N, C-alpha and C positions, 0 to 999 in steps of 0.2 A: 448300491447293489447294481451289478451289471456293468460297472465302469472299469473293472479290473481286467487286464489282459492276461493271456497265458504267459507272457514274458515275465510279468511280475510274480506269478506263481513260481516259475522256475528260479527267479532270483531269491524268493523267500525260502525255497527249499535247497538253495545253494547248489544248483546243478547247471551244467551246460548241456548242449545238445548231444554230446557224446558220452555222457555219464549215465549211470544207472542209479536211480534214487533208491535208497535202502529204507524201507518203512515197515511199521507194524500197524495193522488195522484190527482194533478190538471192538467187539460189539456182539449183540445177540442176533446172529445170522438166522437162527431158526425162526424167530419172530419177525425180523426185519424183512426177510426174503420170502415169507410165506405167501403173501398176497401178490399174485402175478397179474392181476387185472389192471390194465393200463389206465382205466378211468378212475380207479379208487386207490392207487398206490399212494403211500404216504411216507414222509421222512421219519427216520428213527435215529436216536442218538448213537454216536460211536466216537472212538478216539483214534486219531492218527498220531503216531509217535516216530520221531527221528532225531538222531543226535541228542538223545536224552531230553528232548522237548516233547511235551504233550499238547496236542492241538485238538480241541473239541470241535466235532463236526456233526452235521446231520447227513445221513445217507439215504438214498432212495433208488430202487431199481429203475432203470431206464431202458429204452429200446423196444424192439418189436419181437422178432423171432427168438433171439437169444434170451429175452426176458419172459417168454411165454411158456405155455404148456402144450404137450402133445401126447398122443397115445402110443407113440412109437410105431412098431410094425403091426399092431393089432387095432382093429377098428372098435373093439369093445373093451379094450384094456383100460386101466386107470390112467388118469391124466397125470403126467410126470413133468417136472421142469426140463426144458430143453437144455438149460445150463444150471448146474448146481451152484456155480459161482457166476451170477449174472453181471452184466454191465451196470455200473453205478454212477450216480451223480452225487457229488459232495457239496455241501454248503458250510461255510465257516460260521460258527456260532458267535465268535468274538473276533475283534480285530487281531490280526497276526502279522507282524512286521508290516509289509506293504499291503497285505490283503485285508480288506474291510469286511466287517460283519455282513453276512448275507451274500458275499461273492462266492462263486463256485467254479468247480472244474468237473469235467467228465472223465470217467475211468472205464477202460476196457479190460475185463478179466480174462483168465485162461479158460473159462467156461467149465470144462470137465477134465478129469484124467481118464485114461483109457486102460489102466492096468488090469481091469476086470474083463476087457474085451479084446485082448491081444490076438485071440484066435480069429476074430472077424476083422480086426484093424491092425495088422502087424506093421503097416507102413508108419503108423504114428509113434510107435515106441512107447515105453512104459510111462514116460512123462509127455504123452501126446498133447495134452493141453498146453504145456509150455512151448512145445515145438510149433503147434498151430498158431499160438499167440505171436511168436516171434516172426513167423512168416507174414502174418498180417501187418505187424508193426513195421517191418522193413519195406512192405509195399507202400505204406504212407511215406517212408523216407525216400523211396524212389520217386514218388509223386512230387516231393519237395524239389528233387533235382530237375524234374522235367516241366513243372508247372508252377508259376507264381501263385496262382489260385489253388492253394492246398493248405491243409491243416498242419499246424505245429503239433508235435507229439513228443513225449518224454517217457522213456522206458523206466520201469520200477520193478524191484524185487520186494515182494510184500509177504510178511508173515500174517496170515489170516488167523486170528485168535478168537474163537467162538465161545462166548460166555453162556450160550444156550445149550441145546441138546446136541451132544457130540455125535449122536447117531445120524443126525441129518447133515451136519457140516463139521468135518474134522479139522483140527488145526493143521494147516499146510503152509509151505513156503513156495510161492510161485511167481512167475513173471506176470506183469500187467503193464498197461501204459496209460498215461494221462493224455487227453486229447483236447485241443483248443475248442472252445465253444464257438458255435456258428456266428453269434453276434460279435464276439471278440475278433474273429477273423475279418468280418465286415468292417469293423472300426480300423483294424490294422491296415487294410487295403483301401480304405475310403470307399467302401461299397455298402449298399443298403441290403441287408439280409431280408428276404421275403419268407416269413414264417408261414407254413401251411400253404405253399404256393399252388395255385390252380388257375384255370381259365387263362392261361398264357398262350398267346399266339406263337407257335414255334418259329415263324418267320422273323420274330422280333428278338431272337437270340443274337448276341455278338457272334459274328461269323467265325472269327479266329478262336474264340473261347469254346464255342460249340464243337468245332472240329477237333480241337485239342482234347476235349473231354472224351469224345468218341474214340479217337485214336489211342489215347492212353488206356481206355478200357480194353481195346483190342490188344494192346501190347502186353498187359498183365493177364490176359485171358479171362476177362470179366464178362460173363453173359448174364449175370444177376443184376441187370440194370434195364432201364427203359424210360423213354419219353413218349407220352401219348398225346392224343388229340385234346384240345382245350375242353371238350365236353366230358372227358373222362372224370369220374369221381376221384380217382387216384392217378393224376396225370404224370407224376414223377416217381420212379422207383429207384431208390438209392442215388438220388441227386439232391443236393441242396441248391437253392436258387438265389442268386444275387442280382442287383440292378446297379449299373454304373451311372455316371453323371450324364451320359449321352442317352439315358433311358433304354439301354440295351440290357437284355437279361443274360446272365452267365451261369451255366450249369457246372456244379462241382461234384464229381464222383466221390463217393465215400462208401464205407462198409464193405471191406474186401475179404471177408472170411470165406466167401464162396468163389473166389477167383481160382484160376488154374495154377497159380503159384502158391496158393494157401491151402486149397483142398486137394489132397492127393488122389481122391477118387474120380476127379474130372479129367478128361482128355487134355493133357497139358499143351499139346502142340497144334491146336485148332488154328488153321490159317485164315479161314474166311473172316473178313474184317469189315464188310460194308453194309451191315444191317442197321435199319432205323435212322438213316440220315435225313435231315430236312432238305427237301429237294432244292429249295431256293438258295441254300447256303453252300451247295456243292461247288467247289472250284478246284480244278486239277492243280493249278500252280500253287495255290495255298495249301492244299493237301500235301503235295510233294515238299513244300517248304517246311511244314510241320514234321513230316517224317525225317527230313534231313536234319532238322534241329534235334530231334530225339536221337537220331543215329550218331550225331556228333557228341552226344553226352554218354555214350555207351561205356567209355572208360571210367567216367565218374560213378556209374552204376556198378561196374566191376570192382572198383576200389571200395565202395560201400559194402559189397558182399564179402570181399576178402577180409575186412576188418570187423565184420559183424559178429554177433553172438549166435548165429545160426549153427545148428549141428553140422558136422562134416558132411553128412549125406544131403542135408537140405541146402547147404551152400553149393555143393556140387550140382545139385538139381537146378538151383537158380542160375548158375553159370551156363549150364547146358540149355536151359529154357530160353534165356535171353540171346544166346548165340543163334539158336534157330530163328528167333524173331528178327534179330538184327541182320542176319544173313539174307533173310527174305526181303527185308526192307531194301538192302543194298542191291540185291540182284534183280528184284522185280519192281518195287515201288518207286525207286529213284531213277529208273531207266528213262533215258530221253525219249524212248519209243513207247512209253506207257500210254495205253489207251484205256479209258474207263467205259464200262458199259453201265449206264444208269437206267434203272427200271422203276417206274412208279409202283409201289406195292399196293396190294388190295387190303382194305379194311372191312371187317365184318360189321355191318350196319343193321340196326333194328328197323324192320319195315312196319307200315301201318297195320298190317294184319297180324303182327306179333312174331312173324318169322324173321330170320336173319339172311342177309344176302351180301356177297362180296362185291364191293364197289371200289373203283380206283381211289387211293388215298388223296386227300386234299393237300397233305403236307409232306408225306414221307416216301422216300425212295430207298432202294438197295443199290449198292455199287459192287461191281466185280471187274476183273481184268479181262479185256477182250483177248 
């Protein structure tokens, strides 16, 4: 268990990086997905089928927000799932080709459809969940182009066949994608995965990898991320943390459903890019070198968009989005006359009397252009 990489999964299911896996998932979704409590979620039996082969698996809800419950717009309304079709984790019950019993993969679902909410959400279209899913999937593919430290992923078209109550989960055919596990990525890149990372001194990040992570999040318009002080109970938001052989920590951005190229309700062209940088790691030459490296790969990103399965409107939006960002990089951030204004940010710190006061941050700065 735990020794099978994502590459072996792809081989077992006869796919390469450009193909779409055609699968059926059959199980009692009503029962399996009823319990959304992260502490008590359990595995339930299911069957994956492809090419007339049946593969017995166990499936379990995974994740945080998309796996959870909320009251929507009402403070006293009933608790309802944030996603009717939540993210899942699969474990193989028996050996299957190269996949050993107990090995597993992660799956990202389409979450919801929006056909009943078109008046509030016309941008998403009648198959909004599919469109939303594809935007996030191709964000991971763009990350592959720009960063060695990035998850492998594989797109799938899945028939969800519910053997339980059809009133809770109807049979649907939707896109989803399989995502490499964090430990497998660590093995592939010879890095140590730090599960439940905390109490890490930000000064101990790999300078290049930290700056790449922050700049990539800016490029895709991701403000749903954060790295905090070592004393924070939740120091990292939407980062996985790795450690290299030089004992430096590497932050990996993930979970892109609320980026400005995935979520159409966010301002897509936010230009500000210098929030939450570790002061000791800021280096203008290295920052410009990373922006230059990203800029030189813009044609690869455009080729990916042009051959993608994105809708016509979404592909057009991606092209416009990245044109704005890359024009800004070329005109402003790669200028020989670039001058950075670096300001130490303030942190809200608990005082002995129980009040809070703003004090200069020990670790973090903001960057802007003079």
